[in-house]
C-alpha positions in Angstrom: 79.7 73.6 -0.2 76.4 75.6 -0.7 76.2 79.2 -1.9 76.1 80.7 1.3 79.1 78.7 2.7 80.9 79.8 -0.2 80.2 83.3 0.0 81.4 83.6 3.7 84.5 81.8 2.7 85.1 84.3 -0.3 84.3 87.2 2.2 86.7 85.8 5.0 89.5 85.4 2.4 88.7 88.8 1.0 88.9 90.6 4.5 91.7 88.8 5.6 89.7 86.6 8.3 90.6 82.4 8.2 87.7 80.2 8.4 87.9 76.9 8.9 85.1 74.3 8.7 85.4 71.3 10.9 83.6 68.8 8.6 80.0 68.3 6.8 77.0 70.3 9.0 74.8 67.0 8.2 77.6 64.8 10.0 77.8 67.0 13.0 73.8 67.1 13.3 73.7 63.2 13.2 76.5 63.2 15.8 74.5 65.5 18.1 71.2 63.5 17.6 73.1 60.4 18.9 73.9 62.0 22.2 70.0 62.6 22.7 69.0 59.3 21.7 66.9 60.6 18.7 68.0 57.9 16.6 65.9 55.2 19.2 62.5 54.5 18.9 60.4 52.1 20.8 57.1 50.6 18.9 54.8 48.2 19.6 57.6 46.7 22.3 60.2 46.7 19.7 63.1 48.9 19.9 64.4 50.4 16.7 67.7 51.7 16.3 68.7 53.7 13.2 71.9 54.0 11.7 73.0 55.9 8.6 75.8 54.3 6.2 77.4 57.0 4.2 81.2 58.0 4.4 81.1 55.9 7.6 78.3 55.1 10.1 76.0 57.8 12.2 75.6 58.1 15.0 79.0 56.5 15.9 77.8 55.6 19.3 74.1 54.7 20.5 72.7 54.0 24.0 70.0 51.7 23.8 67.7 49.8 26.3 68.4 46.3 27.5 66.0 43.3 27.7 63.9 44.5 24.7 63.5 43.0 21.4 65.5 45.3 19.1 65.8 45.8 15.5 68.5 47.8 13.7 67.8 49.8 10.7 70.6 51.0 8.5 69.8 53.4 5.7 71.7 54.5 3.0 71.4 57.3 0.3 73.6 57.3 -2.7 76.5 55.1 -0.9 79.0 54.2 -2.9 82.0 53.7 -0.3 82.9 50.7 1.9 79.7 51.8 4.7 77.4 49.7 2.1 79.9 46.4 3.2 78.4 45.6 6.7 79.7 43.4 9.2 78.3 42.6 12.5 80.6 39.8 13.9 78.8 39.2 17.2 75.3 38.1 15.4 77.4 36.5 12.1 75.9 39.3 9.7 77.5 40.3 6.6 76.1 42.0 3.8 76.2 44.3 1.1 73.8 47.3 1.4 71.9 48.7 -1.5 73.5 52.1 -2.3 70.0 53.7 -1.4 67.6 52.0 0.6 67.4 50.4 3.9 68.1 47.3 5.8 66.2 46.0 8.9 68.4 43.6 11.1 67.1 41.6 14.0 69.4 41.9 16.7 67.3 40.0 18.9 67.1 41.0 22.9 70.4 42.4 24.5 71.6 42.2 28.1 72.6 45.0 30.1 76.1 45.5 29.9 76.5 44.6 26.4 77.5 46.2 23.0 76.7 45.6 19.3 79.6 46.6 16.9 79.2 47.1 13.3 81.9 47.7 10.8 82.7 48.0 7.1 84.4 45.1 5.8 87.5 47.2 5.5 87.4 47.9 9.0 87.7 51.9 8.2 84.1 52.8 9.7 82.5 51.4 12.7 79.5 52.0 15.3 78.6 50.8 18.7 75.4 50.5 20.3 75.6 50.1 24.1 72.7 48.5 26.0 72.1 49.4 29.6 
């Protein structure tokens, strides 16, 4: 928790106002970006979908364009949880990702109405990419 948030909590407790934090603000920002499609980019005829892996996968749901060659970029940054043990059964992918770095996975060209689901090896965290 940063100093500003700590000061707000302290002030709230001193004057008797309860403050509830509903999670890490960084995770919230990542969820919002998935809803507006900001984690998807098309460059040189290839679609790139970026997923962050740390304490789960973010965004959890992405909507991508079908019928275009697609690569999934999974980024880690000091990730020491099971998010690094990525499994994508539909393409036969299973790998322990580096704690910090990025993995580029060629997922080919997906058809309209299909989806790609990734999960950690324990099944605790997951993400889905829907193609339309």
